[in-house]
OpenMM code with the backbone's topology and positions (N, CA, C; nanometers):
from openmm import Vec3, app, unit

residues = "MET TYR ALA LEU PRO GLY TYR VAL LEU SER LEU GLY PHE SER HIS TYR GLN GLY ALA PHE ALA ILE SER SER PHE GLY PHE THR GLU VAL VAL PHE ARG MET GLY ILE ALA LEU LEU SER ASP PHE SER TRP PHE PRO ILE GLN THR VAL TYR THR SER GLY PHE VAL LEU ALA THR LEU SER VAL GLY LEU LEU THR MET VAL PRO SER TYR GLU TRP ILE VAL THR CYS MET ALA VAL LYS GLY VAL ALA LEU SER MET ILE HIS VAL ASN SER ILE HIS VAL ILE VAL LYS TYR LEU GLY THR ASP ARG TYR SER GLN ALA ILE GLY PHE PHE SER LEU LEU ASN GLY VAL MET MET VAL GLY ILE GLY SER ILE ALA ALA GLY HIS PHE ALA VAL SER ARG PHE ARG VAL MET ASN PRO SER SER ALA ALA VAL ARG ASP VAL PHE SER SER ASP VAL GLU VAL SER MET ILE".split()
positions = [
    Vec3(0.0687, 0.1025, -0.4246),
    Vec3(0.1177, 0.1623, -0.4486),
    Vec3(0.1387, 0.2093, -0.5646),
    Vec3(0.0940, 0.0942, -0.6659),
    Vec3(0.0853, 0.0783, -0.8020),
    Vec3(-0.0235, 0.2275, -0.8891),
    Vec3(-0.1391, 0.2093, -0.7667),
    Vec3(-0.2494, 0.2766, -0.8369),
    Vec3(-0.2157, 0.4218, -0.7858),
    Vec3(-0.1418, 0.4528, -0.7024),
    Vec3(-0.1107, 0.5737, -0.6360),
    Vec3(-0.0608, 0.7031, -0.7382),
    Vec3(0.0255, 0.7162, -0.8423),
    Vec3(-0.0017, 0.8207, -0.9129),
    Vec3(-0.1135, 0.8294, -1.0050),
    Vec3(-0.1451, 0.7142, -1.0470),
    Vec3(-0.3191, 0.7176, -1.1248),
    Vec3(-0.4093, 0.7745, -1.0180),
    Vec3(-0.4164, 0.7498, -0.8834),
    Vec3(-0.5059, 0.8011, -0.7987),
    Vec3(-0.4867, 0.9489, -0.8060),
    Vec3(-0.3740, 0.9635, -0.7545),
    Vec3(-0.3251, 1.1118, -0.7744),
    Vec3(-0.3729, 1.1971, -0.8839),
    Vec3(-0.3234, 1.1713, -0.9822),
    Vec3(-0.3757, 1.2346, -1.1229),
    Vec3(-0.5546, 1.2378, -1.1644),
    Vec3(-0.6202, 1.1563, -1.1151),
    Vec3(-0.7627, 1.1363, -1.1226),
    Vec3(-0.8137, 1.2061, -1.0171),
    Vec3(-0.7832, 1.2612, -0.9117),
    Vec3(-0.8263, 1.3855, -0.8437),
    Vec3(-0.7877, 1.5237, -0.8791),
    Vec3(-0.6775, 1.5316, -0.9851),
    Vec3(-0.6788, 1.6482, -1.0552),
    Vec3(-0.5453, 1.7369, -1.0148),
    Vec3(-0.4510, 1.6194, -0.9803),
    Vec3(-0.3176, 1.6887, -0.9343),
    Vec3(-0.2029, 1.6226, -1.0258),
    Vec3(-0.0693, 1.7122, -1.0052),
    Vec3(0.0157, 1.6800, -1.1341),
    Vec3(0.0965, 1.5242, -1.0561),
    Vec3(0.1488, 1.5368, -1.1934),
    Vec3(0.2225, 1.4203, -1.1679),
    Vec3(0.3735, 1.4323, -1.1333),
    Vec3(0.3932, 1.5783, -1.0727),
    Vec3(0.4740, 1.5776, -0.9853),
    Vec3(0.4570, 1.5922, -0.8519),
    Vec3(0.3016, 1.5439, -0.7975),
    Vec3(0.2490, 1.5638, -0.6881),
    Vec3(0.2304, 1.4124, -0.6300),
    Vec3(0.1786, 1.3496, -0.7497),
    Vec3(0.1997, 1.2017, -0.7491),
    Vec3(0.3443, 1.1319, -0.7211),
    Vec3(0.4918, 1.2004, -0.7862),
    Vec3(0.5792, 1.1444, -0.7523),
    Vec3(0.6062, 1.1234, -0.5575),
    Vec3(0.5545, 1.3392, -0.5751),
    Vec3(0.6071, 1.3292, -0.4290),
    Vec3(0.5512, 1.2592, -0.3715),
    Vec3(0.4178, 1.2185, -0.3521),
    Vec3(0.3181, 1.1421, -0.2325),
    Vec3(0.4144, 1.0182, -0.2376),
    Vec3(0.4853, 0.9679, -0.3042),
    Vec3(0.5288, 0.8709, -0.3334),
    Vec3(0.6696, 0.8626, -0.2481),
    Vec3(0.6892, 0.9631, -0.3097),
    Vec3(0.8468, 0.9956, -0.2143),
    Vec3(0.8244, 1.0333, -0.0296),
    Vec3(0.7457, 1.0733, -0.0415),
    Vec3(0.7048, 1.1111, 0.1299),
    Vec3(0.7023, 0.9794, 0.1523),
    Vec3(0.6513, 0.9021, 0.1346),
    Vec3(0.6778, 0.7617, 0.1781),
    Vec3(0.8283, 0.6970, 0.1783),
    Vec3(0.8912, 0.7152, 0.0485),
    Vec3(1.0083, 0.6259, 0.0671),
    Vec3(1.1112, 0.7317, 0.1925),
    Vec3(1.0894, 0.8508, 0.1522),
    Vec3(1.1869, 0.9214, 0.2887),
    Vec3(1.1613, 0.9387, 0.4463),
    Vec3(0.9945, 0.8740, 0.4707),
    Vec3(0.9899, 0.8176, 0.6026),
    Vec3(1.0216, 0.6991, 0.6525),
    Vec3(1.0149, 0.6305, 0.5513),
    Vec3(1.0677, 0.4327, 0.5765),
    Vec3(1.2318, 0.4840, 0.6014),
    Vec3(1.2665, 0.5332, 0.5383),
    Vec3(1.4492, 0.5304, 0.5198),
    Vec3(1.4811, 0.6239, 0.6726),
    Vec3(1.4134, 0.7085, 0.6987),
    Vec3(1.4722, 0.7958, 0.8608),
    Vec3(1.3617, 0.6824, 0.9688),
    Vec3(1.2804, 0.6810, 0.9800),
    Vec3(1.2782, 0.5808, 1.0589),
    Vec3(1.2818, 0.4442, 1.1027),
    Vec3(1.3235, 0.3774, 0.9701),
    Vec3(1.3691, 0.2357, 0.9618),
    Vec3(1.5215, 0.2525, 1.0612),
    Vec3(1.5856, 0.3809, 1.0079),
    Vec3(1.7192, 0.3967, 1.0842),
    Vec3(1.6889, 0.4286, 1.2502),
    Vec3(1.6068, 0.4834, 1.2696),
    Vec3(1.6094, 0.5662, 1.4347),
    Vec3(1.5579, 0.4421, 1.4826),
    Vec3(1.4758, 0.2796, 1.4316),
    Vec3(1.3962, 0.2141, 1.4798),
    Vec3(1.5291, 0.1007, 1.5110),
    Vec3(1.5816, 0.0852, 1.4300),
    Vec3(1.6576, 0.0014, 1.3993),
    Vec3(1.7572, 0.0429, 1.4963),
    Vec3(1.8305, 0.1666, 1.5475),
    Vec3(1.8956, 0.2036, 1.6849),
    Vec3(1.8225, 0.1441, 1.7724),
    Vec3(1.6907, 0.1876, 1.8034),
    Vec3(1.6618, 0.1699, 1.9039),
    Vec3(1.6007, -0.0062, 1.9452),
    Vec3(1.5877, -0.0717, 1.8433),
    Vec3(1.5425, -0.2355, 1.8761),
    Vec3(1.6448, -0.3190, 1.9497),
    Vec3(1.7422, -0.2664, 1.9579),
    Vec3(1.8283, -0.3472, 1.9988),
    Vec3(1.8891, -0.3112, 2.1548),
    Vec3(1.7680, -0.2036, 2.1806),
    Vec3(1.8290, -0.1968, 2.3338),
    Vec3(1.7332, -0.2774, 2.3891),
    Vec3(1.7861, -0.3421, 2.5148),
    Vec3(1.6398, -0.4458, 2.5532),
    Vec3(1.5139, -0.3973, 2.6509),
    Vec3(1.5223, -0.2669, 2.6792),
    Vec3(1.3886, -0.1773, 2.7313),
    Vec3(1.2939, -0.1912, 2.5876),
    Vec3(1.3547, -0.1829, 2.5294),
    Vec3(1.2424, -0.1870, 2.3734),
    Vec3(1.1357, -0.2495, 2.3153),
    Vec3(1.0111, -0.2128, 2.3230),
    Vec3(0.8852, -0.3094, 2.3453),
    Vec3(0.9082, -0.3666, 2.1717),
    Vec3(0.9968, -0.4857, 2.1404),
    Vec3(0.9832, -0.4476, 1.9885),
    Vec3(0.8250, -0.5831, 1.9386),
    Vec3(0.7437, -0.6337, 2.0224),
    Vec3(0.6521, -0.7102, 1.9878),
    Vec3(0.5392, -0.6257, 1.9588),
    Vec3(0.5241, -0.4863, 2.0497),
    Vec3(0.4375, -0.4137, 2.0679),
    Vec3(0.4577, -0.2988, 1.9325),
    Vec3(0.6097, -0.2606, 1.8914),
    Vec3(0.6274, -0.1755, 1.7796),
    Vec3(0.5964, -0.2571, 1.6631),
    Vec3(0.5631, -0.3591, 1.6627),
    Vec3(0.5734, -0.4716, 1.5379),
    Vec3(0.4419, -0.4822, 1.5084),
    Vec3(0.3732, -0.4700, 1.6110),
    Vec3(0.2105, -0.5247, 1.6076),
    Vec3(0.1487, -0.3785, 1.5508),
    Vec3(0.1941, -0.2577, 1.6047),
    Vec3(0.1474, -0.1277, 1.6005),
    Vec3(0.2003, -0.0821, 1.4657),
    Vec3(0.2879, -0.1412, 1.4260),
    Vec3(0.3342, -0.1222, 1.2188),
    Vec3(0.2135, -0.1649, 1.1620),
    Vec3(0.1984, -0.3105, 1.1817),
    Vec3(0.0340, -0.3651, 1.0723),
    Vec3(-0.0819, -0.2822, 1.0862),
    Vec3(-0.1109, -0.2081, 1.2457),
    Vec3(-0.2148, -0.1310, 1.2924),
    Vec3(-0.2092, -0.0199, 1.1971),
    Vec3(-0.0976, 0.0734, 1.1909),
    Vec3(-0.1201, 0.1856, 1.1174),
    Vec3(-0.0834, 0.1455, 0.9648),
    Vec3(-0.0421, 0.0500, 0.9435),
    Vec3(-0.0442, 0.0338, 0.7844),
    Vec3(-0.1878, -0.0084, 0.7369),
    Vec3(-0.2421, -0.0417, 0.8058),
    Vec3(-0.3522, -0.0905, 0.7322),
    Vec3(-0.4607, 0.0371, 0.7497),
    Vec3(-0.4344, 0.1189, 0.8563),
    Vec3(-0.5298, 0.2267, 0.8520),
    Vec3(-0.4825, 0.3211, 0.7767),
    Vec3(-0.3786, 0.3458, 0.7540),
    Vec3(-0.3025, 0.4478, 0.6232),
    Vec3(-0.3937, 0.3966, 0.5214),
    Vec3(-0.3487, 0.2902, 0.4627),
    Vec3(-0.4080, 0.1861, 0.3321),
    Vec3(-0.5843, 0.2297, 0.3415),
    Vec3(-0.6230, 0.2129, 0.4736),
    Vec3(-0.7589, 0.1578, 0.4376),
    Vec3(-0.8283, 0.3157, 0.4340),
    Vec3(-0.7354, 0.4609, 0.5260),
    Vec3(-0.8225, 0.5700, 0.4812),
    Vec3(-0.7402, 0.6554, 0.4023),
    Vec3(-0.6877, 0.6079, 0.3113),
    Vec3(-0.6167, 0.7004, 0.1744),
    Vec3(-0.7423, 0.7367, 0.0706),
    Vec3(-0.8161, 0.6901, 0.0827),
    Vec3(-0.9283, 0.7310, -0.0134),
    Vec3(-1.0384, 0.8526, 0.0838),
    Vec3(-1.0560, 0.8074, 0.1600),
    Vec3(-1.1482, 0.8859, 0.2664),
    Vec3(-1.2035, 1.0311, 0.2291),
    Vec3(-1.0339, 1.1067, 0.2283),
    Vec3(-1.0700, 1.2189, 0.1761),
    Vec3(-0.9719, 1.2752, 0.0847),
    Vec3(-1.0489, 1.3578, -0.0518),
    Vec3(-0.9565, 1.3539, -0.1475),
    Vec3(-0.8703, 1.4856, -0.1697),
    Vec3(-0.8179, 1.5166, -0.0194),
    Vec3(-0.6927, 1.5891, -0.0219),
    Vec3(-0.5306, 1.5497, -0.0904),
    Vec3(-0.5050, 1.6637, -0.1240),
    Vec3(-0.3580, 1.6225, -0.1750),
    Vec3(-0.2422, 1.5863, -0.0143),
    Vec3(-0.3344, 1.7019, 0.0482),
    Vec3(-0.2252, 1.7019, 0.2177),
    Vec3(-0.2359, 1.5586, 0.2805),
    Vec3(-0.3977, 1.5232, 0.2745),
    Vec3(-0.4221, 1.3982, 0.2984),
    Vec3(-0.3767, 1.2959, 0.2710),
    Vec3(-0.3682, 1.2872, 0.1541),
    Vec3(-0.2748, 1.1821, 0.0431),
    Vec3(-0.1117, 1.1426, 0.0756),
    Vec3(-0.0326, 1.2620, 0.1202),
    Vec3(0.0654, 1.2756, 0.1214),
    Vec3(0.1063, 1.2466, 0.2982),
    Vec3(0.0073, 1.2716, 0.3883),
    Vec3(-0.0051, 1.2256, 0.5162),
    Vec3(-0.0381, 1.0479, 0.5380),
    Vec3(-0.0984, 1.0157, 0.4788),
    Vec3(-0.1145, 0.8742, 0.4931),
    Vec3(0.0040, 0.7676, 0.4117),
    Vec3(0.0686, 0.8602, 0.3035),
    Vec3(0.1528, 0.7634, 0.2894),
    Vec3(0.3032, 0.7724, 0.3621),
    Vec3(0.3108, 0.8956, 0.4378),
    Vec3(0.4054, 0.9099, 0.5119),
    Vec3(0.3947, 0.8340, 0.6551),
    Vec3(0.2466, 0.8079, 0.7039),
    Vec3(0.1864, 0.7494, 0.7952),
    Vec3(0.2799, 0.5562, 0.7469),
    Vec3(0.2322, 0.5827, 0.6075),
    Vec3(0.2318, 0.3980, 0.5748),
    Vec3(0.4523, 0.3755, 0.5518),
    Vec3(0.5083, 0.5060, 0.5829),
    Vec3(0.5999, 0.4759, 0.5503),
    Vec3(0.6875, 0.4465, 0.6686),
    Vec3(0.6493, 0.5179, 0.7827),
    Vec3(0.6638, 0.4878, 0.9293),
    Vec3(0.6217, 0.3591, 0.9671),
    Vec3(0.5264, 0.3168, 0.9533),
    Vec3(0.4500, 0.2060, 0.9755),
    Vec3(0.5364, 0.0811, 0.9161),
    Vec3(0.5382, 0.0735, 0.7617),
    Vec3(0.6169, -0.0483, 0.7312),
    Vec3(0.7648, -0.0359, 0.7658),
    Vec3(0.8289, 0.0791, 0.8564),
    Vec3(0.9694, 0.0718, 0.8970),
    Vec3(0.9301, 0.0265, 1.0359),
    Vec3(0.8733, 0.0624, 1.0616),
    Vec3(0.8490, -0.0569, 1.1939),
    Vec3(0.8108, -0.1548, 1.1703),
    Vec3(0.7769, -0.2419, 1.1073),
    Vec3(0.7545, -0.3869, 1.0493),
    Vec3(0.8539, -0.4440, 1.0413),
    Vec3(0.9217, -0.4267, 0.8906),
    Vec3(1.0544, -0.4721, 0.8598),
    Vec3(1.1570, -0.4917, 0.9560),
    Vec3(1.2016, -0.3459, 1.0285),
    Vec3(1.3159, -0.3657, 1.0927),
    Vec3(1.3059, -0.4820, 1.2254),
    Vec3(1.1769, -0.4416, 1.2689),
    Vec3(1.1388, -0.5802, 1.4165),
    Vec3(1.0853, -0.7397, 1.3648),
    Vec3(1.0668, -0.7369, 1.2450),
    Vec3(1.0505, -0.8464, 1.2169),
    Vec3(1.1949, -0.9494, 1.2045),
    Vec3(1.2993, -0.8975, 1.1769),
    Vec3(1.4060, -0.9403, 1.2048),
    Vec3(1.4188, -1.0682, 1.3799),
    Vec3(1.3714, -0.9035, 1.4516),
    Vec3(1.4045, -0.9825, 1.6202),
    Vec3(1.2674, -1.0622, 1.6081),
    Vec3(1.1673, -1.0371, 1.5812),
    Vec3(1.0740, -1.1055, 1.6397),
    Vec3(1.0217, -1.2563, 1.5322),
    Vec3(1.1005, -1.2903, 1.4476),
    Vec3(1.1517, -1.4382, 1.3854),
    Vec3(1.2733, -1.4788, 1.4220),
    Vec3(1.3642, -1.4235, 1.4841),
    Vec3(1.4533, -1.4790, 1.5345),
    Vec3(1.3969, -1.5653, 1.6981),
    Vec3(1.3072, -1.5037, 1.7439),
    Vec3(1.2556, -1.4913, 1.9007),
    Vec3(1.2154, -1.6194, 1.8812),
    Vec3(1.0779, -1.6193, 1.7916),
    Vec3(0.9493, -1.7180, 1.7952),
    Vec3(1.0562, -1.8532, 1.7074),
    Vec3(1.1319, -1.8120, 1.6211),
    Vec3(1.1496, -1.9342, 1.5123),
    Vec3(1.3346, -1.9954, 1.5587),
    Vec3(1.3620, -1.8657, 1.5691),
    Vec3(1.5380, -1.8975, 1.6430),
    Vec3(1.6066, -1.9278, 1.5004),
    Vec3(1.7418, -1.9015, 1.5322),
    Vec3(1.8053, -1.8523, 1.4096),
    Vec3(1.8802, -1.9533, 1.3080),
    Vec3(1.8455, -2.0920, 1.3310),
    Vec3(1.8130, -2.2236, 1.2327),
    Vec3(1.7381, -2.1633, 1.1419),
    Vec3(1.6018, -2.1310, 1.1647),
    Vec3(1.5219, -2.1356, 1.0734),
    Vec3(1.5031, -1.9980, 1.0103),
    Vec3(1.5403, -1.9160, 1.0390),
    Vec3(1.5830, -1.7529, 1.0261),
    Vec3(1.5906, -1.7077, 0.8664),
    Vec3(1.6581, -1.7809, 0.7667),
    Vec3(1.6861, -1.7778, 0.6133),
    Vec3(1.5602, -1.8490, 0.5216),
    Vec3(1.5184, -1.9246, 0.6015),
    Vec3(1.3500, -2.0130, 0.5640),
    Vec3(1.2386, -1.8831, 0.5967),
    Vec3(1.2585, -1.8226, 0.7079),
    Vec3(1.1292, -1.7531, 0.7499),
    Vec3(1.1588, -1.6536, 0.6753),
    Vec3(1.2663, -1.5576, 0.6246),
    Vec3(1.2850, -1.4596, 0.5604),
    Vec3(1.2838, -1.4917, 0.3863),
    Vec3(1.2930, -1.5926, 0.3457),
    Vec3(1.2897, -1.6693, 0.1853),
    Vec3(1.1347, -1.6626, 0.1765),
    Vec3(1.0013, -1.7055, 0.2509),
    Vec3(0.9405, -1.7414, 0.2711),
    Vec3(0.8415, -1.6285, 0.2748),
    Vec3(0.8723, -1.5380, 0.3387),
    Vec3(0.8554, -1.3991, 0.3609),
    Vec3(0.8381, -1.3053, 0.2024),
    Vec3(0.9691, -1.3197, 0.1762),
    Vec3(1.0041, -1.2513, 0.0394),
    Vec3(0.9031, -1.2863, -0.0531),
    Vec3(0.9362, -1.4121, -0.1041),
    Vec3(0.8511, -1.4823, -0.1579),
    Vec3(0.6483, -1.4416, -0.2035),
    Vec3(0.6345, -1.4322, -0.0613),
    Vec3(0.4948, -1.4280, 0.0196),
    Vec3(0.4918, -1.2695, -0.0468),
    Vec3(0.5468, -1.2151, -0.0390),
    Vec3(0.5539, -1.0456, -0.0630),
    Vec3(0.5591, -1.0457, -0.1886),
    Vec3(0.6345, -1.0789, -0.2731),
    Vec3(0.6581, -1.0596, -0.4037),
    Vec3(0.5482, -1.0852, -0.5018),
    Vec3(0.4687, -1.2184, -0.4341),
    Vec3(0.3441, -1.2766, -0.4968),
    Vec3(0.2126, -1.1927, -0.4847),
    Vec3(0.2471, -1.1509, -0.3506),
    Vec3(0.0843, -1.0232, -0.3000),
    Vec3(0.1738, -0.8752, -0.4388),
    Vec3(0.2467, -0.8579, -0.4138),
    Vec3(0.2369, -0.6960, -0.4902),
    Vec3(0.2656, -0.7539, -0.6157),
    Vec3(0.2897, -0.8408, -0.6833),
    Vec3(0.2610, -0.8575, -0.8797),
    Vec3(0.1012, -0.8709, -0.8739),
    Vec3(0.0339, -1.0205, -0.7956),
    Vec3(-0.0517, -1.0305, -0.8024),
    Vec3(-0.1931, -0.8988, -0.7811),
    Vec3(-0.1596, -0.9019, -0.6342),
    Vec3(-0.2914, -0.8240, -0.6029),
    Vec3(-0.2552, -0.6290, -0.6195),
    Vec3(-0.1001, -0.6245, -0.6409),
    Vec3(-0.0889, -0.5057, -0.7231),
    Vec3(-0.1067, -0.4481, -0.8883),
    Vec3(-0.1178, -0.5728, -0.9571),
    Vec3(-0.1686, -0.5697, -1.1072),
    Vec3(-0.3099, -0.5758, -1.0967),
    Vec3(-0.3691, -0.6362, -1.0089),
    Vec3(-0.5447, -0.6219, -1.0165),
    Vec3(-0.5614, -0.5005, -0.9662),
    Vec3(-0.5140, -0.4734, -0.8545),
    Vec3(-0.5473, -0.3248, -0.8203),
    Vec3(-0.5308, -0.1866, -0.9288),
    Vec3(-0.4282, -0.2273, -0.9863),
    Vec3(-0.4092, -0.1189, -1.1124),
    Vec3(-0.4800, -0.1477, -1.2081),
    Vec3(-0.5068, -0.2594, -1.2515),
    Vec3(-0.5903, -0.3113, -1.3695),
    Vec3(-0.7283, -0.2283, -1.3004),
    Vec3(-0.7677, -0.2835, -1.2513),
    Vec3(-0.9203, -0.2445, -1.1665),
    Vec3(-0.9032, -0.0749, -1.1744),
    Vec3(-0.8275, -0.0298, -1.1598),
    Vec3(-0.8255, 0.1971, -1.1341),
    Vec3(-0.8188, 0.1772, -1.2512),
    Vec3(-0.7480, 0.1299, -1.3405),
    Vec3(-0.7079, 0.1749, -1.5248),
    Vec3(-0.8663, 0.1347, -1.5748),
    Vec3(-0.9304, 0.0929, -1.5578),
    Vec3(-1.0805, 0.0407, -1.6068),
    Vec3(-1.1889, 0.1814, -1.5678),
    Vec3(-1.1719, 0.1794, -1.4033),
    Vec3(-1.2638, 0.2416, -1.3983),
    Vec3(-1.1747, 0.4362, -1.4101),
    Vec3(-1.0788, 0.4376, -1.4530),
    Vec3(-1.0433, 0.5341, -1.4810),
    Vec3(-1.0687, 0.5726, -1.6266),
    Vec3(-1.0567, 0.4661, -1.6963),
    Vec3(-1.1241, 0.4587, -1.9128),
    Vec3(-1.2207, 0.5102, -1.8669),
    Vec3(-1.2890, 0.4380, -1.7755),
    Vec3(-1.4766, 0.4604, -1.8178),
    Vec3(-1.5392, 0.5864, -1.7849),
    Vec3(-1.4853, 0.6943, -1.6180),
    Vec3(-1.4574, 0.7703, -1.6117),
    Vec3(-1.4227, 0.9051, -1.7363),
    Vec3(-1.3060, 0.8714, -1.8278),
    Vec3(-1.2462, 0.9687, -1.8860),
    Vec3(-1.3101, 0.9599, -2.0218),
    Vec3(-1.3750, 0.8221, -2.0366),
    Vec3(-1.4120, 0.8126, -2.1511),
    Vec3(-1.5520, 0.7662, -2.2020),
    Vec3(-1.6589, 0.8403, -2.1391),
    Vec3(-1.7880, 0.7504, -2.0916),
    Vec3(-1.8751, 0.7524, -2.2407),
    Vec3(-1.8369, 0.8223, -2.3564),
    Vec3(-1.9040, 0.8188, -2.4640),
    Vec3(-1.8339, 0.7142, -2.5467),
    Vec3(-1.7374, 0.6146, -2.5189),
    Vec3(-1.6474, 0.5445, -2.6135),
    Vec3(-1.7436, 0.4575, -2.6580),
    Vec3(-1.7038, 0.3547, -2.7719),
    Vec3(-1.7995, 0.2511, -2.8336),
    Vec3(-1.7893, 0.0964, -2.7145),
    Vec3(-1.6390, 0.1223, -2.6720),
    Vec3(-1.6208, -0.0298, -2.5530),
    Vec3(-1.7166, -0.0119, -2.4284),
    Vec3(-1.7056, 0.1270, -2.3784),
    Vec3(-1.8065, 0.1428, -2.3061),
    Vec3(-1.9433, 0.0915, -2.2808),
    Vec3(-1.9626, 0.1438, -2.4069),
    Vec3(-2.1329, 0.1544, -2.4537),
    Vec3(-2.1893, 0.0306, -2.4802),
    Vec3(-2.0855, -0.0782, -2.5362),
    Vec3(-2.1212, -0.2134, -2.5280),
    Vec3(-2.1259, -0.3075, -2.4154),
    Vec3(-1.9947, -0.2529, -2.3496),
    Vec3(-2.0228, -0.3383, -2.1879),
    Vec3(-2.1138, -0.3095, -2.1397),
    Vec3(-2.1530, -0.1646, -2.1099),
    Vec3(-2.2478, -0.0959, -2.0026),
    Vec3(-2.3814, -0.0696, -2.0755),
    Vec3(-2.3999, -0.0955, -2.1710),
    Vec3(-2.5510, -0.1246, -2.2505),
    Vec3(-2.5991, -0.2561, -2.2533),
    Vec3(-2.7387, -0.2053, -2.2261),
    Vec3(-2.8555, -0.3256, -2.2319),
    Vec3(-2.9643, -0.3267, -2.3414),
    Vec3(-2.9311, -0.4149, -2.3892),
    Vec3(-3.0429, -0.4749, -2.5247),
    Vec3(-3.0901, -0.5464, -2.5080),
    Vec3(-3.1426, -0.5888, -2.3434),
    Vec3(-3.2475, -0.7258, -2.3173),
    Vec3(-3.3612, -0.6541, -2.2564),
    Vec3(-3.4284, -0.6437, -2.3231),
    Vec3(-3.6026, -0.5909, -2.2655),
    Vec3(-3.6468, -0.6873, -2.1881),
    Vec3(-3.6997, -0.6059, -2.0662),
    Vec3(-3.7563, -0.7098, -1.9575),
    Vec3(-3.9041, -0.6760, -1.9315),
    Vec3(-3.9821, -0.7680, -1.9966),
    Vec3(-4.1288, -0.7135, -1.9761),
    Vec3(-4.1868, -0.7869, -1.9049),
    Vec3(-4.3159, -0.7506, -1.8873),
    Vec3(-4.3815, -0.7879, -1.7678),
    Vec3(-4.4833, -0.9029, -1.8306),
    Vec3(-4.5553, -1.0357, -1.7554),
    Vec3(-4.6330, -1.0746, -1.8694),
    Vec3(-4.7492, -1.0715, -1.7385),
] * unit.nanometer
topology = app.Topology()
chain = topology.addChain("A")
for resn in residues:
    res = topology.addResidue(resn, chain)
    for name in ("N", "CA", "C"):
        topology.addAtom(name, app.Element.getBySymbol(name[0]), res)
C-alpha cells in the first residue's frame, strides 16, 4: 500500500488515479467487512474456509498486481485485496476464539496487532525505499550519483 501511489505514477497515471486505486481497496473492505460480519454469525457460515480463502485472495491480488501494467487491473487487484482482508479480519475473531478461547483473546489480538504494525512499518518502508531508489534511477539515469554507483572503474584483464 505504501508504494502503490508511486507505482501508479511510474506507469504514467495521475495522482488522482493513484488515490482512486487505494480508495477502491478501502471501499470494498468496508462494504464486504459489514456483509461478512453479518453472515459470519450464522451457524451455517464456513468461517475457516472464508478465513483461509481470504489469505489466498490477498496473496494472489498482491502477487498479480504488477503482472499487467493496466490501470483497470490495478484497481481490480486492490478491490480484490479489500475483499480478502475483510474476509480475514472479520473471521479472525471467530478463529481466535474457537482455537484459543476467550481467555487468551486479548493476548492474541495484541500479538497480531503488534506483528502487523512491525511488518507494515518494516516491510512497507523497505519496499517503499526500494521503489523510490528504482524510480530515481529510471527518472534520472544521467545523474552523478547513479553514474558513481553503477559505473565500473575496474578493468578486467585476461592473463
